[in-house]
N, C-alpha and C positions, 0 to 999 in steps of 0.2 A: 168128276172122275177123270182118269187119264185120257180116255177117249170116250167122249159122250156119245159116240156112235153106238156104244154098247151100254147106254144108260137105261135101257129097259123101258123107255118111253117110245120106242121106235116101232117094232113090229113083232108079231108072234114069233117069227123065225129067229130074230135076234135075241129075244128073251130065251127061247128054247136052247140056243147055243150055250147060254150060261147055265141053264138048268141041267144039261147033260154033262157038264164038266165033272170030273171025279174028285173025291176028297184028296186023292193022292197028288193031284196037281195043284193043290192050294199052296202057295208060298207061305213055312211056319210063319208253181206258185206263181202261180203268177198273180200279182195284185193288179187289178184294173183301177188305175188311179183316176181321181176326179169324180168318182161316183159315190153317191150317198148310200149308206148301208140299207139293205132291205131288212126290216125288223118284224119279227113275229113273236107274239107273246102268248103264253098259256099259263094258267095258274090252276093249281088244285086247291081244294079247301085247306086253309091253313089251320090244321088241327093242332099243330104246335106253333108257338109264337116264333116269329122270325129271329128273335134274340136267342132262341135255343138252337138255331140251325147255322151251320157254316154257309157263307155266301162266296161262291166262286165267280170270278170274272176272268175269262180266258180269251186271249187273242191268238189265233192259230193260222198260219200260212202254210199251205200244202204245195210242195214242189214235186210234181209227178215225175220229173226227170231223175231226181235223186231219191225218190220215195222217202222224203223227209217232211216232217212238220216242225216248224220253228215258231216261236212266239213268246208271249208273256202271260203270266198268271198271277192273280192275287186271290187270297182267300182271307175273309174276315172271320175271326174265331167267334164262336158263340159266347155270350156274356154269362151264361149260367154255368157255374162250376161249384164244387163242394169245398175247394180250397184254392189259394193262390197258385197260379201255374207258372212253372219256370222253364218248360221245354215243350216242344211240339214234334211229333213224328209224322212222316209221310211215307206211303208205300210207293215205290218206283217199280211197278210190276214189269215194264218193258225190259228191265235189266235181266230178267230171268232168261231172255233170249240172247244174251250176250255170250256168256260162257255156259253153254247148255250142260246140265248135269243130271238130266233125266234119261228116259229111254231113247235109244238110238233111232228107233222107228219114227219117233215124233220129233226128232231134232230138226230145227229149221234149216232149209237149204242155204240161207244166208242169215247171219246174226242180226239182231236188233238191239237197241238200247235207248236210254234217255239220259241226256246230259243236262244238268241243272247248274246255273251260274247266277251271279249277282243277286244273292238272297238278301232281302232287307226285312226288318221288322219295324213297322211304323216309320219307315224312311231311313232307319239306321242300318248300315251294312253289317251283316253277321256272317260267320263262317259255318257252313253246314257240313256235317259229317255224314258221309255216305258209305254204307257197307252193303253190297249186293242190292237188294230191293228195298232197303230201309234208309231213310234220310232223317237225321236228327237235327233240329234247329233249336239252339238254346236262346231263350229270350234275353234281351239286354237287361231287363229287370223283371221281377215277378209280376205277373198279371193278376190283379186282385179280382175278387168276386164282383160280378156286375159290370166288368169292363171288357171291351173287345180289343183286338189288335189285328192289324193287317199285315199279312206276310206276303211279300212279292218275290218273284223270281223269273228269270229267263230260262228257256229250255230249248233243247233240240232233240227231236225224236227221230230215230232211224228205224224204219219199219222192217221187220223181218220178212223173209219169204217162207211161207209154210208155217208161220207161228200159229199156235192155237189161240183163237179169238182175235189176236192182233196180227193182221196179215195184209198182204198185197196180192191181188189176183187180177191179172191183166189190167184193165183201166178202172179198177175199184180198190179203194183202201178201206179196210175194216178197222175202225179205231175203237178198241175196247180196252179199258184200264190204261188209257193212253196219256194221261196227265198225272202229275203228282197228286195222290189221293190222301187226304187227311186221315190218319189212323183214328180209330175209335178209342176213346178213353171212357170207361164206365166204372162201376163199383169194383170191378176186378182189376182195374188198372189199364195200361195201354195194351191194345191188341196188335201185336207185331208178328203175328203168325206168318211163317214163310210161305212162299209160293210152292205149289205142288201141282202135278198134273192129275192127281186124283181129286175128283170133285171140284168144287168151286171155293177156293180159299179166299173169298172176298167178303169181308164184314165191313159194311159202311153205314153211315148215318144219313138221315134225311137232310138234304141240303138244297140251296137255291143256286141256280146257274144262269149266267149270262155269257154266251159263247159267240164270239165273232170269228167267222171263217173267211179266209181269202183262198179261193180255189181257182184253178186254171179255167180258161174259157171252155165252155161245153160241159163242165162238171156241175153236178148238183149235190145237195146234202140231204141225207135221210138221217133223222136223229131222234133222240129221246124227246126233244121239244116239238112244238107245233110248227112244222115247216111245210107250208102249203103253197109256196110261191109258184105262180104260173110263168111269169116272165122273170127268169132267173138271172140275177146279176150279182156279181161279187163286189164288195164284201156283203156277207149276210150275218145279221145278229139274231140269235135265237135265245129266248128266255124261257126257263122252266123252273117253277118253284116246287118245293116239297117232293123231291125224288132222291133216291139213294145213290144214283150214279148218272153219268151222262155218256152215252155212246153215240157214235156217228159213223155213217157210211158215206164216203166221198166217191162219186161215180159218174161216168159218162156213158155207161152201158145199159143201165137198168131202165125198164119200162114199168108202168104201174097200172094196176086195176084197182079202182076205188069202190068202196062200199060204205055202208053205215050200219052201226048197231046202236040203237037208241040215239043218244046224243054224241056218240063217239064215231069219228071217221076211222074207217078201217082200210088200210092200203096194203095191197099185195104187190111186192116188187119182184120182177122176174127177168131173166136173161133170155136171149135168143136161144131157141131150142127147148124152152120150157112151156111153150104155148099149149101143149097138150094137157098140162095139169094146172096151169095158172088159174083158169076160171074155177075149177073144182076147189082148189085150195083157197081162193078168195072167198068163195061161198062158205067153205068150212070155217074160215076165220071169222066171218060175220056171224055164222051160226054159233060158233064157240063163245064169242063175246056175249051174245044174247043169252046163251045158256047159263054161263057163269054169273052174269049180272042178275039173272032171275033167281038162281039158286043161292048165291052167296052174298050179293049186295051190289049196288050200282058201282060201275067203274068210274072213277072220279076225274079222269083226264079226257081231253078233247080228241086225242088221236092215238092210234096205235099202228105201228108198221110191222109187216111180216116180210123179211128179206130172204129170198131163196138163193142158195149158192155156197160158194167155197169160203168158209170163214176160218179155215185152219185144219190141220191134220185130224181126221177122225171125228170132227164135231158135226153130228147130225142136226143138232138143235141147241140153241143157247138163248137164255133170257136176259133182258136188260129192261130197265124202266122205259115203257113206251115203245120198245122195239124188240122184236125177237127174230132169230134166224132159224132156218130149217132147210134140210135137203128137199128137193122136189119129189123124189120117189123113194120108196122103201122096198126091199126084197120081201116077197111072200112065197108061199108054196106054189102059187100059180104064176110066178114071175114078179114083175115090178108094178107097184100100185102107187097112186098119189099119196103123199105122206101126210094124210089127214091127221093121223094120231100124233105125229111130231108137232104139227102146227097147233093143235088144240092143247097138247101138253105144255108147250112153251107159253101159250097165251094164258093158261091157268096160273102160270107163275106171276102174272100181273097182279093176281090176288095174293098168292102165297110166295112172298119174297118182295114183290114190288110195293104193295100197299101195306100188308102185314109182314113185317120183317122178322128175321131171326138171325142168330149167329150161325152162318153157314159153315163155319169151321167146327164149332163146338157141337151143334145139333143139326146136322144136315138133313136128318129125316123129316124135320118139321116143315121144310118147304118141299123137298123132293117127294116125300111120302104122301103129303096132302095133295100135291100136284098130280102125282101118278093116279091116286084115287079119283081125282077130278077128271083126268083124262079118260080113265076106264069107265067112269060113270057116263061121260058124254058118249063114248063109243058104244056103250050098252044101250042107252036110251035113244040116241040119234042114228047110229049106224047098225044097230041090232047085232053087235058083236059082244058075245058074253065070254069073258075069260075066267069063269069060275073054276074050271078044271085047272087052268094054269095057276091060279092063285092057291088052290089046294096043294098042288105039287110044290109050289114055291114055299109054302108053309112047312111042309115036311122037310124040304131041302135045307131051309134056314135052321131048322131045329138040329139037323145033322151038322151043319157048319158050326153052330154054336158049341156043340159038344166037342167038335174037333179042334177049333182054334180059339174059342172063348169070346168072340166078339158078339155084341148085341146090336139091336137096331137103333140104339140111342147113344152110340159112341161118337167120338171126334173123328173127323175124316182121316186124320193121320193114323188112326188105329186099324184101318181096313186094308187088307191085301186087295189089289185091284180086282182080282177075280171074284170077290164076293161083295164088293161095294154096292153094285146095282141091286143085287138080291136083298141085301139087308136094309138099304136106305130107301130104295124106291118101291120094291115089290112087296116085301113083308108088311110095311105100314099100310099099303093099299089094301092088302088082304085083311089086315086088322080092321080097317074102316068098313069093309063089306061085312065082316063078321059082326061088327057092332050093329050094323043095320039088322042083321038076323036077330040080335038080342033085344034091341030097344025100338026097332022100327026105322024105316027110311026117313020118315018125316022128322023124327027127332035128331037123327044124324045130320040132316041138312040144316036143321035149326041150330045145332051145335056150331057148325061151320059159319052160318050166318051171324050168330052171336059173337063168335070169336073174331070175325071180320069187323063187326061193328065196334067191338071194344078195343081192338088193337090196331086200328087204322093209323098209319104213319108212325107206328111205334115198333119196338123190338120185343117180340113175345118169346116165351120159353116153353119147354115141355110142361113145366109145372103150371103155367098159365093156361095152356090148352086143356090139361086134365081138369083144372079148377072150373073152367067154362063147361066142359062136358058134364061134370058132376052137377052143376047148377041147373043146366037145361034138362038133363035126364031125371033130376029129382032123386038121385040115389048115388051112392059112392061107387064110381067105376074105376077107382084106383087099382084094385086087384086085377081088373081086366087089362089095363094098360101096362101094369107091372109084368104080367105074363107075356104080352105081345112084344113090348119094347125091350124089356130087360130079361126075359126068359125066366122069370121067377114064378114058381108054382104057387097056385092059389092055396091059401090056408085051408086045410081039411078039418072039418068039425068032427068031434067024437074021437 
């Protein structure tokens, strides 16, 4: 959404701010030469064959004086396709921060962009066509079924100040959607949906990454991959298989508190001044990872990082594979408290988005709604915070919103006014899941989520898939229940 600070995963106070809004207000480098790379490798279970995944190799050099990343990238295309391929598309999300066309309040104080040059396909130079955040690469010849191709390019990334997700804050660079990202092509065709500040307009596929960073002396790298070096020397090569994206935080300011949840290392990264909440949030992160692993299924990766701090305008928390961000504190009726609910919300996304994927543009409820339910369930069982009254009021409120503007909880993110996105996509689906517990029992609802996780690991699921699993586990047709909650369709009345 436009400002994830109001994503309703935050605090009671922030949620209530949205609930009390009226219907009338609804809008209709430094390279250290001569040193061998430090290499870290982590793999997740290869549920999909490597031939079905893109393979990225990225070389990146960070110049902290210029706030720029320069380097080289290659991506090997999957061999599996339904027909010969003649072109390839990439998302260049950093270009959204070049000529800002969204809200003034979220405009970066300095523009950012990404420039791409020297594009080659299997060594043959080609000319790429770039329009805003989309780059089209026409292949020299059609790529047949069962064959791969390597696309290479050089790039220069200028980091914005105050950009949402992609940002520079003092001695830290937050690199999110920071490289040319291969667009998804599925049975619906190429997904070239534009950038938006509402929600998360990022639909990606499982990929393998090998990323080599060259960073200035004193900097270290926190990333999607397994990066546990103690004696930190540049360059550093990090490998991670079977993830949807690769994010990195380049910093010389952060300190770490380490923990462990099962076989997964849990790291809480904090800045000076956050010592009062860092231990609490580290413990919450470990507890949350254990809780979700027990409820939904084992987390498959070796490490997860929680990074506290300034990741862009209004973003209280954001999820990426193997790494999440959070603010350190949230406002409550009694002042400010440690942002436990933000941390556990974003960690729940490791299950709903990270491992089990969905099209976040087409069906944003499927990860945000399940994640909010997971967060509320954790807060209820572990923190003894029951938001039943809030969920009841949100249900009434969303019914009113549907009658006023016609949106449902299963729409595309582009269909929502900012002021209702959180209620429809986060809160109502969470209320739906708690209501389902009342109807079929808590154990069955947890079993539904566990089965859904097992069946769709490393894949892209849909609303239809989720309902099909729910019906199978419940042993009855729950379609009318989901139609009512997600689509606002009244149940058929007998007689």
